[in-house]
N, C-alpha and C positions, 0 to 999 in steps of 0.2 A: 227724262227724274220726274214730269208730270205723271206718264203713264203705271213709273214704278211705282207710285203711291198708290193712287186708282187701282191699280193689279195686289197690292197690298193689304190696302182696306177691303177689297173683292173678297181678300183671304183670307183675314178675321171673320169679317159677315159667313162665310162658307164654313169654316169652323164653327163658330154661336149656334146660326142655321143646326146643324149639322146635330149639333150638344141638346139645342133647342125638344128639336125630336124627338132623339130618346127619352130627354125629360117628360114631356110628353104625354109618347105613348106608357111609358110609365105608371105616370099618374092615370090617364084614362084605364088603361089594362087590370093594374095591381093594388090602385089604392081608393079608398070611400070620402073622397071629401064630407067632411059633415055640414049639411043645408044650412045648420042651427048657428052654426061658428067658420062659415068656408074662413076667412079674413086672421081666425087665433091660430096662426100655423102651427102655434109650441102645446097647442093644446090636443091637438089630434096623430095618432100613426102618420108619419109622409105627411106633415106639416110642413117639414125641413127642404123635401121634392119639390114642395107648390113652392115654397117663398124664394127657391133654388130658380126653378123655370119662368117666377113674373120678374123676378129682377135679370134674369137672362134676358126675356123678353125687351124691356127696357134698354138693355143697353144695347141688343141689335138695334131698337129704335136709334138710340145717340148717332150709335158709329151711323149708320143710313142716314140722317142728316146731316153728319159731317163728309160723310162720300158726296152726297146730292150738294153740296156747296162749295167744294172742292169742284167739283167738277161741274158747276155753272160761273165758274169764276175763273179759272186755269180751261176750263178747254171750251165752252159756251157750244158742244156739239148734241148730235142725237143722241149720245149718250144723258144727258140730261133729263131725258123723255124717258127711258128705258129706270133712271133711278128714281124719278118723279115715280111709276109704277110702282115700282118696290116696295118705294115709303108706304104709300095707302094700300097695299098689301097687308104691309106690317102692320099699320094702325089699324087696319081689318079683322088681322088676327089678334089682333093686343085686347079691344073692344068683345069678337066672339068668345074670347077668355075670359075673361069681366065676366061677360052673361053665361057661362058654362057657368062657372063657379055657382054662380050668385042664385045662379035658376034649378040646382041640384044635380049639376053635372047631365043635363040635357043633351042626348047622343046628337041632336041637328044644329048644335055649335060645337061638337067636336068636328062633323063636317067638317061645318066651315073653317074653323084652325086649321084641319089637314088639307084640305084645300086653297085655301088662303096660303099657305106652308108652301105645297108643289109651286103657287107661281111665286114664290119668293122668290126662290131655288130658282128655278127655270130662268127667270128678270136676270137674275146675277150674274148664273152662270154666260147668259147667252151676254151681257155687259161683259163681263169678264175674258170672253172668248173676241169679240168686237174691240174690245181697249188693246188685247193682242196686237191683231188684225193692224190695227192704226198706228199701234208702234213699228211693225215690223213697214210698214210704209212710209212713216215717219221718217225712216235710217235712211231706207232707199235714195 
């Protein structure tokens, strides 16, 4: 039961991360966020995409924290370290994202978001794989 919940949370994170990547690429490649009012989402073309990207990022953070607490409470295993690393990378991506928008779409922060994303995806994919193996070993 506990492994199914962990795998379900990781699956939801995977889907949300894919959507986050897609939205981030659309914003980075096709939108121009005005430096004068980047958080005035209804004041420029593409503002709703930016707002959706930010909201999805916050949702990803919330689910990663729920996953972390669930893993700490019910497994007490090495999965805790992976969840902590994933959550830290999510926070780094969010900080890089806000800095990216507030600094006028600076390419360095775009790269930081991309690297954080690939790190997050890798960590959670590894965790998903290891949870599956632990579930199989637990059944034996």
